[in-house]
Backbone as a chain_set.jsonl record, in Angstrom:
{"seq": "MKRVISGVRYDTATAVFIGAHTHGDYPRAPHSFRASLYKTPRAYRFFLCGDGGAMTRFAGTTGMETIVPLEKAEAYAWAMEYLDEEVIDQYFFSFKHQIRTR", "coords": {"N": [[10.203, 5.688, 6.991], [12.349, 2.992, 6.874], [13.217, -0.031, 5.211], [14.635, -3.17, 4.474], [13.806, -5.686, 2.403], [14.02, -8.894, 1.382], [16.355, -8.283, -0.131], [15.584, -5.908, -1.302], [15.367, -2.471, -1.133], [13.178, -0.361, 0.854], [11.814, 2.796, 1.267], [10.037, 5.129, 2.883], [10.733, 7.886, 2.908], [11.91, 8.45, 0.41], [10.224, 7.452, -1.559], [7.461, 7.479, -3.741], [4.543, 8.911, -2.508], [1.352, 7.577, -2.845], [-1.271, 7.288, -1.82], [-3.505, 7.156, 1.075], [-5.224, 5.343, 3.589], [-7.553, 4.786, 6.383], [-8.981, 2.055, 7.884], [-11.774, 0.858, 9.545], [-12.417, 0.841, 13.129], [-9.875, 2.128, 14.079], [-7.484, 2.409, 16.583], [-8.767, 0.186, 17.629], [-10.47, -2.11, 16.887], [-9.813, -5.476, 15.741], [-9.829, -5.904, 12.949], [-9.243, -3.429, 11.876], [-7.114, -0.827, 10.252], [-4.553, 1.164, 9.306], [-3.166, 2.637, 6.473], [-0.455, 3.428, 4.015], [-0.047, 3.76, 0.586], [2.826, 3.334, -1.419], [5.235, 3.8, -4.025], [8.318, 2.874, -5.382], [10.881, 5.161, -6.565], [12.539, 4.624, -8.682], [12.684, 1.815, -9.405], [10.094, 1.273, -9.552], [8.457, -0.448, -7.778], [5.914, -1.395, -5.669], [4.491, -0.635, -2.375], [3.112, -1.127, 0.934], [2.918, 0.959, 3.668], [2.113, 0.633, 7.18], [0.061, -0.122, 9.811], [-1.784, -2.19, 12.141], [-4.783, -4.089, 13.152], [-5.162, -7.555, 14.675], [-6.519, -9.158, 12.61], [-5.544, -8.344, 10.078], [-3.373, -7.616, 7.359], [-1.423, -6.315, 8.39], [-0.931, -7.604, 10.93], [-0.72, -7.733, 14.447], [0.77, -5.304, 14.677], [-0.118, -2.987, 15.66], [0.338, 0.443, 16.28], [2.861, 0.248, 15.632], [4.616, 0.694, 12.914], [4.909, -1.06, 9.657], [6.308, -2.543, 6.82], [4.834, -3.582, 3.709], [5.652, -5.296, 0.909], [4.263, -5.236, -2.509], [2.755, -6.772, -5.387], [2.354, -5.348, -8.576], [-0.321, -5.793, -9.472], [-1.588, -6.369, -7.055], [-1.263, -4.004, -5.734], [-2.747, -2.278, -7.146], [-5.35, -3.393, -6.994], [-5.679, -2.784, -4.22], [-5.634, -0.016, -4.37], [-8.023, 0.35, -5.945], [-9.861, -0.476, -3.97], [-9.497, 1.336, -1.796], [-8.836, 3.83, -2.553], [-9.231, 7.056, -4.275], [-10.628, 7.574, -7.754], [-9.308, 9.349, -9.345], [-6.539, 9.293, -8.431], [-6.088, 6.469, -8.96], [-6.248, 6.621, -11.774], [-4.15, 8.335, -12.219], [-1.74, 6.709, -11.303], [-1.98, 4.221, -12.215], [-3.046, 3.988, -14.755], [-2.241, 3.029, -17.389], [-1.927, 0.368, -16.617], [-4.48, -0.306, -15.804], [-6.062, -0.258, -18.241], [-4.675, -2.313, -19.592], [-5.616, -4.669, -18.259], [-8.341, -4.434, -18.867], [-8.302, -4.887, -21.687], [-7.809, -7.659, -21.871]], "CA": [[10.556, 4.29, 7.619], [13.233, 2.191, 5.962], [13.352, -1.45, 5.575], [15.35, -3.946, 3.307], [13.043, -7.018, 2.462], [14.412, -9.748, 0.247], [17.3, -7.589, -0.817], [15.101, -4.597, -1.899], [15.253, -1.384, -0.092], [11.927, 0.364, 0.652], [12.179, 3.924, 2.11], [9.084, 6.034, 2.731], [11.186, 9.313, 2.791], [12.376, 8.713, -1.003], [9.248, 6.784, -2.237], [6.399, 8.352, -4.167], [3.292, 8.65, -1.885], [0.061, 7.447, -3.664], [-2.509, 7.44, -1.167], [-3.697, 6.61, 2.441], [-6.597, 4.922, 4.119], [-7.734, 4.292, 7.617], [-10.149, 1.247, 7.866], [-12.456, 0.418, 10.774], [-12.35, 1.659, 14.3], [-8.428, 2.002, 14.375], [-6.845, 1.065, 16.626], [-9.427, -0.557, 18.72], [-10.897, -3.295, 16.189], [-8.946, -6.316, 15.28], [-9.881, -5.792, 11.533], [-8.963, -2.052, 11.45], [-5.755, -0.706, 9.922], [-4.105, 2.524, 8.614], [-1.946, 2.377, 5.51], [-0.32, 4.382, 2.959], [0.416, 3.068, -0.53], [3.948, 3.935, -2.042], [5.938, 3.118, -5.135], [9.699, 3.181, -5.415], [11.072, 6.206, -7.557], [13.249, 3.985, -9.986], [12.28, 0.456, -9.775], [8.559, 1.135, -9.627], [7.955, -1.39, -6.866], [4.791, -0.801, -4.774], [4.471, -1.212, -0.981], [2.297, -0.471, 1.85], [3.516, 1.224, 5.07], [1.001, 0.861, 8.014], [-0.113, -0.896, 11.058], [-3.2, -2.638, 12.256], [-5.089, -5.084, 14.089], [-4.778, -8.903, 14.555], [-6.989, -9.687, 11.492], [-5.174, -7.565, 8.856], [-2.055, -7.949, 6.774], [-0.345, -5.885, 9.421], [-1.311, -8.322, 12.264], [0.286, -7.469, 15.615], [1.657, -4.125, 14.479], [-0.856, -1.682, 16.026], [1.217, 1.427, 17.006], [4.211, -0.005, 15.132], [4.535, 0.531, 11.42], [5.724, -2.234, 8.97], [6.212, -2.432, 5.338], [4.435, -4.883, 2.989], [5.754, -5.251, -0.552], [3.002, -5.647, -3.161], [2.93, -6.855, -6.754], [1.671, -4.253, -9.18], [-1.816, -6.121, -9.495], [-2.084, -6.16, -5.644], [-1.297, -2.545, -5.449], [-4.014, -1.862, -8.199], [-6.424, -3.838, -6.129], [-5.777, -2.006, -3.004], [-5.95, 1.207, -4.603], [-9.296, 0.297, -6.283], [-10.679, -0.678, -3.002], [-9.481, 2.285, -0.804], [-8.348, 5.302, -2.989], [-10.113, 7.81, -5.363], [-10.606, 7.322, -9.089], [-8.254, 10.167, -9.935], [-5.295, 8.735, -7.969], [-5.969, 5.328, -9.612], [-5.876, 6.994, -12.992], [-2.632, 8.833, -12.246], [-0.763, 5.947, -11.095], [-2.417, 2.823, -12.732], [-3.926, 4.299, -16.041], [-2.015, 1.908, -18.449], [-2.272, -1.08, -16.141], [-5.959, -0.472, -15.798], [-6.373, -0.441, -19.678], [-4.127, -3.618, -20.046], [-6.476, -5.503, -17.789], [-9.544, -4.435, -19.622], [-8.183, -5.551, -23.062], [-7.295, -8.989, -21.897]], "C": [[11.323, 3.686, 6.548], [13.267, 0.798, 6.324], [14.05, -2.185, 4.204], [14.533, -5.286, 3.526], [13.43, -7.663, 1.147], [15.43, -9.035, -0.797], [16.917, -6.216, -1.389], [14.854, -3.729, -0.774], [14.024, -0.546, -0.235], [12.111, 1.589, 1.775], [10.855, 5.014, 1.874], [9.61, 7.461, 2.428], [11.506, 9.557, 1.188], [11.226, 8.04, -1.929], [8.25, 7.838, -2.656], [5.131, 8.024, -3.339], [2.271, 8.767, -2.939], [-1.149, 7.952, -2.988], [-2.636, 6.775, 0.136], [-5.085, 6.379, 2.669], [-6.636, 4.376, 5.533], [-9.057, 3.481, 7.494], [-10.64, 0.905, 9.257], [-12.257, 1.335, 11.832], [-10.892, 1.508, 14.799], [-8.199, 2.843, 15.676], [-7.55, 0.052, 17.373], [-9.884, -2.113, 18.01], [-9.735, -4.113, 15.733], [-8.876, -6.374, 13.665], [-9.478, -4.383, 11.039], [-7.458, -1.856, 11.228], [-5.691, 0.814, 9.505], [-2.891, 2.125, 7.83], [-1.718, 3.341, 4.543], [0.412, 3.496, 1.96], [1.509, 3.914, -1.138], [4.324, 3.288, -3.386], [7.395, 3.687, -5.103], [9.992, 4.126, -6.426], [11.581, 5.387, -8.818], [12.804, 2.678, -10.427], [10.847, 0.275, -10.079], [8.038, -0.073, -8.882], [6.908, -0.793, -5.896], [5.018, -1.44, -3.504], [3.447, -0.403, -0.224], [3.012, -0.259, 3.106], [2.336, 1.482, 6.031], [1.273, -0.033, 9.119], [-1.647, -1.169, 11.214], [-3.504, -3.849, 13.162], [-4.746, -6.628, 13.653], [-5.291, -9.601, 13.186], [-6.662, -8.974, 10.167], [-3.864, -8.166, 8.497], [-0.866, -7.298, 7.771], [-0.535, -6.432, 10.863], [-0.249, -8.082, 13.241], [1.103, -6.168, 15.414], [1.107, -2.849, 15.006], [0.112, -0.74, 16.803], [2.602, 1.36, 16.416], [4.161, -0.185, 13.644], [5.374, -0.522, 10.91], [5.522, -1.888, 7.619], [5.778, -3.676, 4.526], [4.597, -4.624, 1.51], [4.592, -5.714, -1.184], [3.375, -5.683, -4.697], [2.17, -5.788, -7.422], [0.054, -4.47, -9.136], [-2.368, -6.139, -8.019], [-2.202, -4.734, -5.308], [-2.473, -1.862, -5.988], [-5.262, -2.198, -7.385], [-6.806, -3.041, -5.039], [-6.136, -0.621, -3.322], [-7.374, 1.244, -5.136], [-10.275, 0.278, -5.14], [-10.618, 0.653, -1.996], [-9.102, 3.722, -1.24], [-9.312, 5.743, -4.152], [-9.686, 7.468, -6.877], [-9.447, 8.145, -9.796], [-6.854, 9.884, -9.602], [-5.118, 7.32, -8.784], [-5.535, 5.757, -11.08], [-4.42, 7.685, -13.219], [-1.536, 7.834, -12.122], [-0.802, 4.369, -11.828], [-3.027, 2.938, -14.144], [-3.543, 3.064, -17.055], [-2.084, 0.593, -17.918], [-3.693, -1.357, -16.12], [-6.481, -0.893, -17.177], [-5.879, -1.833, -20.184], [-5.084, -4.706, -19.428], [-7.774, -5.683, -18.442], [-9.507, -5.038, -21.042], [-7.988, -7.006, -23.105], [-8.645, -10.013, -22.147]], "O": [[10.981, 3.85, 5.377], [13.334, 0.412, 7.491], [13.939, -1.72, 3.07], [14.553, -5.897, 4.595], [13.237, -7.15, 0.045], [15.358, -9.17, -2.019], [17.761, -5.467, -1.882], [14.302, -4.049, 0.279], [13.782, -0.03, -1.326], [12.479, 1.382, 2.931], [10.716, 5.627, 0.816], [8.923, 8.187, 1.71], [11.387, 10.685, 0.708], [11.41, 8.15, -3.141], [8.163, 8.916, -2.069], [4.657, 6.894, -3.463], [2.2, 9.691, -3.748], [-1.898, 8.823, -3.431], [-1.891, 5.819, 0.348], [-5.996, 7.007, 2.128], [-5.791, 3.544, 5.864], [-10.09, 4.017, 7.093], [-9.784, 0.671, 10.11], [-11.958, 2.506, 11.596], [-10.663, 0.849, 15.813], [-8.747, 3.942, 15.77], [-6.927, -0.941, 17.749], [-9.628, -3.156, 18.612], [-8.717, -3.534, 15.355], [-7.884, -6.883, 13.142], [-9.387, -4.194, 9.826], [-6.625, -2.527, 11.837], [-6.687, 1.53, 9.401], [-1.906, 1.513, 8.244], [-2.634, 4.083, 4.187], [1.27, 2.675, 2.283], [1.269, 5.095, -1.39], [3.717, 2.293, -3.781], [7.604, 4.866, -4.818], [9.261, 3.957, -7.402], [11.014, 5.53, -9.901], [12.569, 2.414, -11.606], [10.413, -0.673, -10.734], [7.138, -0.709, -9.43], [7.13, 0.301, -5.376], [5.584, -2.527, -3.394], [3.002, 0.689, -0.576], [3.665, -1.173, 3.609], [1.589, 2.432, 5.795], [2.345, -0.583, 9.374], [-2.543, -0.574, 10.616], [-2.65, -4.476, 13.788], [-4.205, -6.929, 12.589], [-4.617, -10.495, 12.672], [-7.464, -9.019, 9.235], [-3.316, -9.046, 9.162], [0.294, -7.698, 7.872], [-0.301, -5.734, 11.849], [0.944, -8.195, 12.961], [2.143, -6.052, 16.063], [1.698, -1.778, 14.864], [0.629, -1.112, 17.857], [3.429, 2.245, 16.631], [3.665, -1.213, 13.182], [6.383, -0.906, 11.502], [4.688, -1.057, 7.262], [6.373, -4.74, 4.701], [3.836, -3.869, 0.905], [3.873, -6.521, -0.595], [4.12, -4.854, -5.219], [1.263, -5.293, -6.752], [-0.73, -3.568, -8.841], [-3.566, -5.924, -7.834], [-3.156, -4.306, -4.658], [-3.096, -0.997, -5.373], [-6.111, -1.341, -7.14], [-7.952, -2.637, -4.846], [-6.925, -0.04, -2.577], [-8.013, 2.232, -4.774], [-11.351, 0.871, -5.217], [-11.659, 0.99, -1.432], [-9.055, 4.658, -0.443], [-10.01, 4.979, -4.819], [-8.535, 7.131, -7.154], [-8.755, 7.658, -10.69], [-5.982, 10.198, -10.411], [-4.001, 7.076, -9.242], [-4.513, 5.26, -11.553], [-3.729, 7.561, -14.23], [-0.482, 8.012, -12.732], [0.141, 3.584, -11.931], [-3.504, 1.919, -14.644], [-4.385, 2.261, -17.456], [-2.294, -0.338, -18.697], [-4.128, -2.479, -16.376], [-7.285, -1.822, -17.256], [-6.507, -2.456, -21.041], [-5.329, -5.671, -20.152], [-8.297, -6.787, -18.596], [-10.486, -5.601, -21.533], [-7.986, -7.603, -24.181], [-8.49, -11.233, -22.212]]}, "num_chains": 1, "name": "protein.A"}
């Protein structure tokens, strides 16, 4: 999927896939979603590609994927909630240690 948002191009075909998660009784429940976390290869921008129910950040997109840009801290928080520790260490190791030393 390709999208240009605020002048930035996001493309799942060229981005680095980090991990995916399906939450809740997708696609039936309004709080359920399925999403994949990516980072752009050069600019290191993070984004989610997914769809979900009315009570999610993907509201109204059930069955129709959309892209949601994320700040690095938001991507880290999402990964902490939904992905394995090995994946977090691989993509957020230095960021994780910056947060702990503040």
